C-alpha positions as CSV (number, residue, x, y, z in Angstrom):
1,M,9.8,-9.8,4.5
2,T,10.7,-6.2,2.4
3,R,9.8,-8.4,-1.1
4,L,6.6,-9.0,0.0
5,F,6.3,-5.4,1.6
6,K,7.1,-4.5,-1.8
7,I,4.0,-6.5,-3.3
8,I,1.7,-5.6,-1.3
9,A,2.5,-2.1,-1.5
10,T,1.8,-2.4,-4.8
11,L,-1.1,-4.0,-5.0
12,E,-2.7,-1.6,-2.2
13,G,-1.9,1.2,-4.3
14,I,-3.6,-0.7,-8.1
15,S,-6.7,-1.4,-5.7
16,A,-6.8,2.2,-4.5
17,L,-6.5,3.1,-7.8
18,F,-8.9,1.4,-8.8
19,L,-11.7,1.7,-6.1
20,F,-10.8,5.6,-6.7
21,F,-10.7,5.7,-10.3
22,V,-13.0,2.9,-11.9
23,A,-15.7,1.6,-9.2
24,M,-16.2,4.3,-7.8
25,P,-17.2,6.8,-10.5
26,L,-19.1,3.6,-11.9
27,K,-21.2,3.2,-8.8
28,Y,-21.7,7.4,-8.7
29,I,-22.1,8.5,-12.3
30,W,-23.3,5.6,-14.1
31,H,-25.3,4.1,-10.7
32,R,-23.5,1.0,-11.5
33,E,-22.6,-1.1,-8.3
34,E,-20.8,-4.3,-9.6
35,F,-17.4,-3.2,-8.8
36,M,-17.7,-1.2,-5.3
37,H,-17.8,-4.7,-3.1
38,T,-15.0,-6.5,-4.4
39,A,-12.8,-3.6,-4.8
40,G,-13.8,-2.2,-1.1
41,M,-13.1,-5.4,0.1
42,T,-9.9,-5.9,-1.5
43,H,-8.6,-2.6,-1.0
44,G,-9.5,-3.0,2.5
45,V,-7.6,-6.5,2.9
46,L,-4.4,-5.3,1.3
47,F,-4.6,-1.8,3.2
48,V,-4.3,-3.8,6.6
49,T,-2.0,-6.2,5.4
50,Y,0.3,-2.9,3.9
51,I,0.2,-1.5,7.6
52,V,0.6,-5.4,9.3
53,I,3.6,-5.9,7.3
54,A,4.8,-2.0,7.9
55,T,4.6,-2.6,11.4
56,M,6.7,-5.7,11.2
57,L,9.4,-4.4,9.3
58,K,9.5,-1.8,11.8
59,M,10.6,-3.7,14.5
60,E,12.5,-6.1,12.4
61,L,14.5,-3.3,10.8
62,K,14.2,-0.9,13.7
63,W,12.7,1.9,11.7
64,S,12.5,5.7,13.2
65,F,9.2,6.3,14.7
66,N,9.2,9.2,11.9
67,K,10.0,6.8,9.2
68,Y,7.3,4.1,9.9
69,L,5.0,7.1,10.2
70,I,5.5,8.6,7.1
71,I,5.4,4.7,5.5
72,C,2.2,3.9,7.0
73,L,0.4,7.6,5.8
74,A,1.6,7.2,2.4
75,S,-1.0,4.2,2.2
76,I,-3.6,6.8,2.5
77,P,-3.4,9.4,-1.1
78,P,-3.4,7.7,-4.4
79,F,-0.1,7.1,-5.9
80,G,1.4,7.0,-2.1
81,T,2.6,3.8,-1.5
82,F,4.0,4.1,-5.4
83,Y,6.2,6.5,-4.1
84,I,7.1,4.2,-0.8
85,E,8.1,1.7,-2.5
86,W,10.3,3.4,-4.9
87,K,11.5,5.8,-2.3
88,Y,12.9,3.3,0.2
89,F,12.4,0.2,-1.2
90,R,14.1,0.4,-4.9
91,G,16.6,-2.5,-5.6
92,N,17.3,-5.6,-4.1
93,Q,16.5,-4.9,-0.2
94,D,16.2,-8.0,1.1
95,E,20.2,-7.9,0.9
96,N,20.5,-4.6,1.7
97,S,18.0,-4.2,4.4
98,E,19.9,-2.0,6.8
99,N,19.4,1.0,4.3
100,V,15.6,0.7,5.1
C-alpha cells in the first residue's frame, strides 16, 4: 500500500504542476482551453485518491492525527506531495512501514 501511495503522490504532484503551470496559463493568458478539462479531471481524481489512500494508511500504520493532517494538507500546495514522499516515504517503506 505504501508503494501505491508513493506513486499516487508523485502523479498527483505532477498533475498539479501541469494544471497550474501549463493548462491554466494556456487558458487565462492565451485563451486556449484544450487541456483544462483533462488536466482538471485528472488532478481531481488523483487528489481524491491521494486522500483516500492516506486515510487507509493512517488506519493501517496507526499514524498520529497530526502526521495524517500534514500529509493531507501537503496535497494542496505545488510540490507538497513531493516533499511528503521524500520526508516520510523515502527508501523501501514496505519493509519498514512502522517507521512511517
